C-alpha positions in Angstrom: 50.5 107.2 71.9 50.0 107.3 75.6 53.0 108.7 77.6 54.5 106.2 80.0 54.2 107.0 83.7 57.0 106.7 86.2 55.4 103.6 87.8 54.2 102.0 84.6 54.1 98.2 84.5 53.5 95.9 81.5 50.6 94.2 83.2 47.9 95.7 85.4 49.0 95.3 89.0 46.6 94.1 91.7 46.8 95.9 94.9 45.3 95.4 98.4 45.3 98.2 101.0 44.3 97.3 104.5 43.1 100.4 106.4 42.4 101.8 103.0 39.9 104.4 104.1 42.5 106.1 106.4 44.7 109.0 105.8 47.6 107.2 104.2 45.6 104.3 102.8 43.1 106.5 100.9 45.8 108.5 99.4 47.7 105.4 98.2 44.3 104.1 96.7 43.8 107.3 94.7 47.5 107.0 93.3 47.0 103.3 92.4 43.8 104.2 90.5 45.6 107.0 88.6 48.2 104.3 87.7 45.6 102.0 86.3 45.9 99.4 89.0 43.3 97.0 90.3 42.5 98.2 93.7 40.9 96.4 96.7 40.4 98.1 100.0 39.8 96.3 103.3 38.4 98.2 106.3 36.5 97.3 109.3 34.0 100.2 108.8 32.8 102.8 106.3 33.2 105.7 108.6 35.8 107.4 106.5 34.3 106.5 103.2 34.4 110.1 102.1 38.1 109.8 101.7 37.6 107.7 98.5 34.3 109.4 97.3 36.0 110.4 94.0 37.2 106.8 93.3 34.8 104.6 95.1 33.2 103.3 92.0 36.7 102.2 90.7 37.7 100.1 93.6 36.5 96.9 95.2 35.6 97.6 98.9 35.7 94.8 101.6 34.2 95.6 104.9 36.1 93.2 107.3 38.2 93.3 110.4 41.9 92.9 109.6 42.0 89.9 112.0 39.6 88.1 109.7 41.5 88.7 106.5 42.0 85.6 104.3 41.4 85.2 100.6 41.5 88.9 100.0 45.3 88.6 99.6 45.0 86.1 96.9 46.6 87.1 93.5 47.6 90.5 94.8 50.9 92.0 93.6 51.3 94.7 96.3 49.8 94.8 99.8 49.9 98.1 101.6 49.3 97.2 105.3 47.9 100.4 106.6 45.6 99.0 109.1 46.9 100.0 112.5 46.1 102.3 115.5 47.6 105.7 115.2 48.5 107.2 118.6 50.0 106.6 122.0 46.8 107.0 124.0 45.1 103.6 123.9 47.5 102.5 126.7 45.4 104.6 129.1 42.1 102.9 128.6 42.3 100.1 126.0 45.8 98.8 125.8 44.6 95.6 124.0 43.4 97.7 121.1 47.0 98.3 120.0 47.9 94.6 120.4 44.8 93.4 118.7 45.2 95.6 115.6 48.9 96.1 115.3 50.2 92.7 116.5 47.3 90.2 115.9 46.2 92.0 112.7 49.6 91.8 111.3 50.0 88.2 112.1 46.5 87.6 110.4 47.8 89.2 107.2 51.0 87.3 107.2 49.2 84.0 107.8 46.7 84.8 105.0 49.8 85.5 102.6 51.6 82.3 103.8 48.5 80.2 102.9 47.2 82.1 99.9 49.8 84.3 98.2 53.5 83.8 99.1 54.6 85.9 96.1 52.8 89.3 97.3 55.0 92.2 98.1 54.1 93.4 101.6 54.8 97.0 102.2 54.6 97.6 106.1 54.2 101.3 107.0 55.9 101.7 110.4 56.7 104.9 112.3 59.8 106.8 113.5 58.4 106.5 117.0 60.0 102.9 117.2 63.4 104.7 117.6 62.4 106.7 120.8 64.8 109.5 121.6 68.1 109.1 119.8 71.3 110.5 120.9 72.7 110.6 117.5 70.7 112.1 114.5 69.8 111.7 111.6 68.1 108.2 112.2 69.2 105.4 110.0 68.3 101.7 109.8 71.2 101.1 112.0 70.1 103.4 114.8 68.9 102.0 118.1 65.2 101.1 118.5 63.6 102.0 121.8 59.8 102.4 121.6 58.5 104.5 124.6 54.8 103.7 124.2 52.6 100.8 123.6 51.7 102.0 120.1 55.3 102.3 119.0 56.1 98.9 120.7 53.4 97.1 118.8 54.4 98.8 115.6 57.9 97.6 116.1 56.6 94.1 116.9 54.9 94.2 113.5 58.2 95.0 111.8 59.6 91.9 113.5 56.7 89.8 112.5 57.3 90.6 108.9 61.0 89.9 109.2 60.2 86.5 111.0 57.8 85.5 108.2 60.3 86.5 105.7 62.9 84.3 107.2 60.7 81.4 108.0 58.4 81.3 105.1 60.0 83.3 102.6 57.3 86.1 102.5 58.5 89.3 100.8 58.1 92.3 102.9 59.7 95.9 103.1 59.4 98.2 106.0 58.6 101.9 105.5 59.3 104.0 108.5 57.3 107.2 108.2 58.3 110.5 109.9 55.6 113.1 110.5 53.2 112.9 107.7 50.6 115.7 106.9 48.2 116.7 104.3 44.8 116.2 102.8 42.3 113.6 103.9 43.6 113.6 107.4 41.4 114.3 110.4 41.6 117.9 111.6 39.7 117.3 115.0 42.0 114.7 116.6 45.0 116.3 118.2 46.2 113.0 119.6 46.6 111.5 116.0 47.0 114.4 113.6 48.4 117.1 115.7 49.9 119.3 112.9 46.6 119.1 110.8 44.7 120.0 114.1 46.9 123.1 114.5 46.5 124.1 110.8 42.6 124.0 111.4 43.0 126.2 114.5 44.9 128.9 112.3 42.2 128.7 109.7 39.8 129.4 112.5 42.0 132.2 113.8 42.2 130.5 117.2 45.0 130.1 119.7 47.6 127.6 118.7 49.0 125.8 121.8 52.7 124.6 121.4 54.6 122.4 123.7 57.6 124.6 124.8 56.8 127.2 122.3 57.5 124.6 119.4 61.3 124.5 120.2 62.0 121.1 118.9 63.1 119.4 115.6 60.8 117.4 113.4 61.0 115.9 109.9 57.5 116.7 108.3 56.6 115.5 104.9 53.6 116.1 102.7 51.3 113.0 102.1 51.8 112.8 98.3 55.5 112.4 98.7 54.8 109.6 101.1 52.5 107.9 98.5 55.1 108.1 95.9 57.7 106.7 98.3 55.4 103.8 99.0 55.0 103.0 95.2 58.8 103.3 94.8 59.4 100.9 97.6 56.7 98.5 96.2 58.3 98.4 92.9 62.1 98.8 93.7 62.5 98.3 97.5 64.8 95.4 98.5 63.2 92.4 100.5 63.4 92.7 104.2 65.0 96.3 104.1 64.0 99.3 106.1 63.4 102.7 104.4 62.9 106.0 106.2 60.2 108.0 104.5 60.8 111.7 105.3 62.3 114.8 103.8 65.5 114.1 105.6 65.6 117.7 106.7 65.8 119.4 110.4 62.7 121.6 110.7 62.1 123.7 113.8 58.4 123.2 114.7 57.9 126.8 115.7 59.1 128.0 112.2 56.7 125.5 110.6 53.8 126.9 112.6 54.9 130.5 111.5 54.5 129.4 108.0 51.0 128.0 108.8 49.9 131.3 110.4 51.2 133.2 107.5 49.5 131.1 104.9 46.2 130.8 106.9 46.2 134.4 107.8 45.2 133.6 111.2 46.0 132.0 114.5 48.3 132.9 117.3 50.7 130.9 119.3 50.6 130.2 123.2 53.4 128.2 124.7 52.3 125.4 126.9 54.1 122.9 129.2 53.8 119.2 128.0 51.7 116.8 130.3 53.6 114.2 132.1 52.2 111.5 129.8 53.5 113.3 126.7 57.0 113.5 128.3 56.8 109.7 129.0 56.0 108.7 125.5 57.0 111.6 123.3 60.0 112.3 121.2 62.0 115.4 121.5 64.0 115.9 118.3 63.9 113.8 115.2 64.9 113.7 111.6 65.9 110.9 109.3 68.5 109.9 106.8 66.6 109.0 103.6 69.6 108.1 101.5 68.4 104.4 100.8 65.1 105.7 99.5 66.7 108.3 97.4 68.9 105.6 95.8 65.7 103.9 94.6 65.0 107.1 92.5 62.6 108.9 94.9 62.8 112.4 96.1 60.2 114.8 97.7 58.5 117.0 95.4 56.3 119.2 97.7 57.8 121.8 99.8 56.6 122.2 103.3 55.1 125.7 102.4 53.3 124.2 99.4 52.1 121.2 101.5 50.6 123.6 104.1 48.9 125.6 101.2 47.4 122.5 99.9 46.2 121.3 103.4 44.7 124.8 104.1 42.9 124.8 100.8 41.5 121.3 101.5 40.1 122.2 104.9 38.7 125.6 103.8 36.7 123.6 101.1 35.5 121.1 103.8 33.6 124.0 105.5 
């Protein structure tokens, strides 16, 4: 007799993942396949198709812009809305990109659900950037929200769109605010979007690792598989219209984290640099979260930061 899994359901769940070829989305897709779910991925391009290379024959792929989403939501039990921009820099040369994807795209999804599937559970992955710099840590759902960049402002707008459609049309939605996520299937050559993974790759190459202010700040890093488990837990047990922080809930000095990277990669050396003005305007100094509400659902992180770093190093070494 087959052993029951933690996320087992009596019927095969139907899942839609927007932005499903990206870092988070592709990892969620693999988990859903492992659980025996029926998975559809929606993505505007196939640029990152290698992220689902091992499962691409087991999923349905829809090449479509998020703003054109419609019947794809029909009959879906869970919708993980991972389609979004991913950094603060669009405001410099293309501010409407954040608005088009994060705002218009989220409205398009909600409209599609309103018209075609009011029973879907929408999981909206948001970001700790919506809080800005808090005076009191750890962050909780009651903490002030003060986005400092257009990316974070539009991500927060998406949260409120979900709440509004919940209130007006009864759509089920849950907000998952991610802290700093790292791990496999993330880009290593984009320091704007995936800074930590970028620094891990520099260590593997035994290169200089530039750190703002010598890494003297606090972060709440978490390995991607723990984030995926959190998303599945929120989908199955999360309460409608609630906000859950997805992080380890631990204060981690970034310099100490890089020391682990250098030790495990057996390479790299730190150089302290001064943050540029733009980073000072939109960046966050210290942050960590209170994940009590998520833990009450039965979730807890399983992968230590060191083990997560080891897994990421191995992944990138195999990518050579």
